[in-house]
C-alpha positions as CSV (number, residue, x, y, z in Angstrom):
1,M,14.4,153.9,93.7
2,A,13.6,150.4,92.7
3,T,15.9,148.9,90.1
4,V,14.7,146.8,87.2
5,T,15.7,143.7,89.0
6,D,13.7,144.7,92.1
7,R,10.7,145.3,89.9
8,L,11.0,142.0,88.1
9,V,11.3,140.1,91.4
10,G,8.4,142.0,92.8
11,S,6.2,141.3,89.8
12,G,7.2,137.6,89.9
13,L,6.3,137.4,93.6
14,I,2.9,139.1,93.0
15,S,2.2,136.8,90.0
16,V,3.0,133.6,92.0
17,S,0.9,134.9,94.9
18,L,-2.0,135.6,92.6
19,L,-1.7,132.2,91.0
20,I,-1.6,130.4,94.4
21,F,-4.6,132.5,95.7
22,T,-6.6,131.7,92.6
23,Y,-5.8,128.0,92.7
24,Y,-6.7,127.7,96.4
25,T,-9.9,129.7,96.0
26,L,-11.1,127.5,93.2
27,W,-10.1,124.4,95.1
28,V,-11.9,125.4,98.3
29,M,-14.9,127.5,97.1
30,V,-15.8,126.2,93.7
31,L,-14.7,122.6,93.5
32,P,-17.2,121.3,96.1
33,F,-20.0,122.4,93.8
34,V,-18.6,120.5,90.8
35,E,-19.5,116.9,90.2
36,E,-17.0,114.3,91.5
37,D,-16.5,112.7,88.1
38,H,-15.7,116.0,86.2
39,V,-12.3,116.2,84.6
40,I,-11.4,119.4,86.5
41,H,-11.0,117.3,89.7
42,S,-7.9,115.7,88.2
43,Y,-6.1,119.1,88.5
44,F,-6.5,119.5,92.2
45,L,-5.3,117.6,95.3
46,P,-7.8,115.8,97.6
47,R,-9.8,118.2,99.7
48,W,-8.2,117.3,103.1
49,Y,-5.0,118.9,101.8
50,A,-6.9,122.2,101.7
51,V,-6.9,122.2,105.5
52,A,-3.7,120.2,106.1
53,L,-1.3,122.3,104.0
54,P,-2.2,125.7,105.5
55,V,-2.0,124.2,109.0
56,V,1.5,122.7,108.3
57,L,2.7,125.9,106.7
58,G,1.4,127.9,109.7
59,V,3.1,125.7,112.2
60,C,6.4,126.0,110.3
61,L,6.0,129.7,110.1
62,L,5.4,130.0,113.8
63,A,8.3,127.7,114.5
64,A,10.6,129.8,112.3
65,I,9.5,133.0,114.1
66,G,10.0,131.4,117.5
67,V,13.5,130.3,116.5
68,F,14.4,133.7,115.2
69,V,13.2,135.5,118.3
70,G,15.0,132.9,120.5
71,V,18.3,133.5,118.6
72,I,17.9,137.2,119.0
73,I,17.3,136.9,122.7
74,V,20.2,134.6,123.3
75,K,22.5,136.9,121.3
76,D,21.3,139.9,123.2
77,N,21.8,138.3,126.6
78,A,25.3,137.2,125.5
79,R,26.1,140.7,124.4
80,K,24.9,142.1,127.8
81,K,27.0,139.6,129.7
82,A,30.1,140.4,127.7
83,K,29.5,144.2,128.2
84,K,28.9,143.6,132.0
85,T,32.2,141.7,132.5
86,S,34.2,144.4,130.6
């Protein structure tokens, strides 16, 4: 069963994810149709960040997954060698 802390953390993560999704959706899908001199543009980063940020985050995520898999493989090989010499 989920404790109260687990539910609060889960609700917080969902809220942050929903906020980021809404911001990004407005930024990418709505803002191009709003005039450049409108005040709403001051709340958003320049448009090229809409492509650059996901690309950078994706590369970092893939690198982290690669490092994780590499560490697991190295540890598994070391364990097999230690078992073989015993």
